[in-house]
C-alpha positions in Angstrom: -7.9 11.7 -0.4 -9.8 8.5 0.5 -8.0 5.8 2.3 -6.9 2.9 0.1 -7.7 0.5 2.9 -10.1 0.5 5.8 -9.4 -1.6 8.8 -12.0 -2.4 11.4 -12.0 -4.7 14.4 -15.0 -6.8 15.2 -14.2 -8.3 18.6 -11.4 -10.7 17.8 -11.7 -10.4 14.0 -9.8 -7.8 12.0 -11.7 -6.8 8.8 -9.6 -5.3 5.9 -11.5 -3.6 3.2 -10.0 -2.5 -0.1 -11.4 1.0 -0.5 -11.0 2.1 -4.2 -14.5 1.1 -5.4 -14.5 3.8 -8.1 -11.8 1.8 -9.9 -12.9 -1.6 -8.8 -10.3 -1.7 -6.0 -7.4 -1.8 -8.5 -4.1 -2.5 -6.7 -1.1 -0.2 -6.9 2.2 -0.2 -4.9 0.8 2.0 -2.1 -2.1 -0.4 -1.7 0.3 -3.4 -1.5 2.5 -1.6 1.0 -0.5 -0.7 3.2 -1.8 -4.2 3.1 1.6 -5.6 4.1 1.8 -3.1 7.0 -1.7 -4.0 8.3 -1.0 -7.8 8.0 2.2 -7.4 10.0 0.5 -5.3 12.6 -2.3 -7.8 13.0 0.2 -10.7 13.2 1.6 -9.0 16.3 -1.7 -7.9 17.9 -2.7 -10.3 20.6 -6.3 -9.1 20.5 -6.8 -10.1 16.9 -7.2 -13.9 16.3 -8.4 -14.0 12.7 -8.7 -11.8 9.6 -11.2 -11.1 6.8 -10.2 -9.4 3.6 -12.9 -8.0 1.2 -13.5 -5.2 -1.3 -15.8 -2.2 -1.2 -18.5 -1.9 -4.0 -18.7 -4.2 -7.0 -15.3 -5.9 -6.7 -13.0 -7.7 -4.4 -10.3 -6.4 -6.7 -10.2 -6.2 -10.5 -6.4 -6.5 -10.4 -3.4 -4.3 -10.9 -3.9 -0.6 -11.4 -2.9 -0.4 -15.1 -3.3 3.4 -15.3 -0.8 3.7 -12.5 1.6 1.3 -14.2 1.5 3.2 -17.4 2.2 6.6 -15.7 5.9 5.5 -15.4 7.0 2.6 -17.6 10.6 2.4 -16.4 11.3 -1.3 -15.6 13.0 -0.4 -12.3 9.7 1.3 -11.2 7.6 -1.6 -12.2 10.0 -4.0 -10.4 9.2 -2.2 -7.2 5.5 -2.9 -7.6 6.2 -6.5 -8.6 8.4 -6.9 -5.5 5.7 -5.4 -3.3 3.4 -8.3 -4.3 6.1 -10.7 -3.2 6.7 -9.0 0.1 2.9 -9.1 0.8 2.9 -12.8 -0.2 5.5 -13.6 2.4 3.8 -11.5 5.1 0.4 -13.3 4.5 1.9 -16.8 4.4 4.0 -16.0 7.5 1.1 -14.7 9.5 0.1 -17.4 12.0 -3.5 -16.2 12.1 -6.2 -17.5 9.7 -7.0 -15.2 6.9 -10.3 -15.4 5.0 -11.0 -13.8 1.6 -14.6 -12.6 1.3 -14.8 -12.4 -2.5 -17.4 -10.0 -3.7 -17.9 -9.3 -7.4 -14.8 -9.2 -9.7 -11.7 -10.9 -8.5 -9.2 -10.8 -11.3 -5.5 -10.8 -11.8 -3.7 -9.3 -8.8 -7.0 -9.5 -7.0 -7.1 -13.3 -7.4 -3.4 -13.4 -6.4 -4.4 -11.6 -3.1 -7.4 -14.0 -2.6 -5.1 -17.0 -3.1 -2.8 -15.8 -0.4 -5.6 -16.2 2.1 -6.2 -19.5 3.9 -9.9 -19.7 3.2 -11.8 -18.2 0.2 -15.6 -17.5 0.4 -17.4 -16.1 -2.6 -20.6 -14.2 -3.3 -22.8 -15.9 -5.9 -22.2 -13.0 -8.3 -18.4 -13.3 -8.0 -16.3 -13.6 -11.1 -12.8 -15.0 -10.8 -10.1 -15.0 -13.4 -6.6 -14.1 -14.7 -6.3 -11.7 -17.6 -2.5 -12.0 -17.4 -2.0 -13.8 -20.8 -4.3 -11.4 -22.6 -2.2 -8.5 -21.3 1.1 -10.2 -21.9 1.9 -10.8 -18.2 2.8 -13.7 -16.0 1.3 -14.0 -12.5 3.1 -12.8 -9.3 2.3 -13.0 -5.6 3.2 -16.7 -5.5 0.3 -17.6 -7.7 2.3 -19.9 -9.9 3.2 -21.8 -6.8 -0.2 -21.8 -5.1 -2.7 -22.3 -7.9 -1.5 -25.6 -9.3 -1.3 -27.0 -5.8 -4.8 -25.9 -5.2 -6.6 -26.9 -8.4 -4.0 -29.0 -10.3 -1.4 -28.1 -12.9 -3.8 -28.5 -15.9 -6.6 -26.4 -14.5 -4.1 -23.7 -13.3 -2.7 -23.4 -16.9 -6.2 -23.3 -18.3 -7.3 -20.5 -15.9 -4.1 -18.5 -16.6 -3.8 -18.9 -20.4 -7.5 -18.2 -21.0 -8.7 -14.8 -19.8 -12.4 -15.8 -19.4 -13.5 -15.5 -15.8 -15.4 -18.3 -14.1 -18.4 -17.9 -11.8 -18.6 -18.8 -8.1 -20.3 -22.1 -8.6 -17.5 -23.3 -11.0 -14.9 -21.8 -8.6 -16.2 -23.9 -5.8 -16.4 -27.0 -8.0 -12.7 -26.9 -8.8 -11.6 -25.9 -5.3 -10.7 -22.3 -6.0 -13.1 -21.2 -3.3 -14.4 -23.3 -0.4 -17.9 -21.9 0.1 -20.4 -19.7 -1.7 -22.9 -17.4 -0.1 -25.7 -15.1 -1.3 -24.3 -11.7 -2.0 -26.0 -9.9 0.9 -24.8 -12.5 3.3 -21.1 -12.9 2.2 -19.4 -10.4 4.5 -21.4 -11.2 7.6 -21.0 -15.0 7.1 -17.3 -14.5 6.6 -16.9 -12.5 9.8 -19.1 -15.0 11.7 -16.9 -17.9 10.6 -13.8 -15.9 11.4 -15.2 -15.2 14.8 -15.9 -18.9 15.3 -12.4 -19.9 14.3 -11.1 -17.1 16.7 -12.5 -19.0 19.6 -10.2 -22.0 19.0 -6.8 -22.3 20.7 -4.5 -19.9 18.8 -1.4 -22.2 19.0 -3.4 -25.0 17.3 -4.5 -22.8 14.5 -0.9 -21.6 14.0 0.4 -25.1 13.9 -2.3 -26.2 11.4 -1.4 -23.4 9.0 2.4 -24.0 9.4 1.9 -27.8 9.1 0.0 -27.7 5.8 2.4 -25.2 4.3 5.4 -27.3 5.5 3.9 -30.5 4.1 3.9 -28.9 0.6 7.7 -28.9 0.7 8.3 -32.2 2.6 8.2 -35.9 1.8 5.8 -38.2 3.6 8.2 -39.4 6.3 9.3 -35.9 7.2 5.7 -34.8 7.4 4.9 -37.7 9.8 7.8 -36.7 12.0 6.7 -33.0 12.0 3.1 -33.9 12.7 4.2 -36.0 15.8 6.3 -33.2 17.2 3.6 -30.6 16.6 0.9 -32.8 18.1 3.0 -33.3 21.3 3.6 -29.5 21.5 -0.2 -28.9 21.1 -1.0 -31.6 23.7 1.2 -30.0 26.4 -0.1 -26.4 25.7 -2.3 -25.0 28.5 -5.0 -24.0 26.0 -5.3 -27.5 24.7 -5.4 -29.0 28.2 -8.2 -26.6 29.1 -10.1 -27.3 25.8 -10.0 -31.0 26.5 -11.1 -30.5 30.1 -14.0 -28.3 29.0 -15.0 -31.0 26.4 -15.1 -33.7 29.0 -17.0 -31.5 31.4 -19.6 -30.6 28.7 -20.0 -34.3 27.8 -20.6 -35.3 31.4 -23.5 -32.8 31.9 
């Protein structure tokens, strides 16, 4: 049996590839459990500094594995799958390392939920992003109802969720759903290269950036200012920051 997920390490970058190309990388509970396990392992691995998630073949992921869902329609079984999305969401949001989605081809439903759990989203020009949830009678999981309106606004989020028509990469970048678009053949390499560049930065700073932005979503302005000050002092006193500043001054004086 083929592995659902392939994990490779490119120097300091971990590359996670959904490996069910025959069914457009449809996501079932085993896939979710394996993804969560890999994210948790990478979070603890001091040799990995950033992550890239992509899909094999013509899709990042076309969403949930409906055939698998229909094999056993008991609600308690489906709840386990729904819960597995939530567990993965917490693992990805809790991971201090930057996670990049390299979105190739179709990125629909649960696939878009996975992409939105990443910190940065890059798309191939041929990518199609959308949510068929309403057409199938579902409501999104994986924290999408929390993340999407904060990313593109309440109105656009409802529009994208209630209408099943996917949007292309250019429109996705225009509304802020993805942050950069690349030619199809360059997507993965560009994503890995950017992840490698980010991996060169002080790790504690990246962790604080991710935590800070997430915390600010839940805080008022005054609390955010206080947190920023505390974090900035913690960053300033860290040996990695001190070295980075010294290196900067040295390079400027050359």
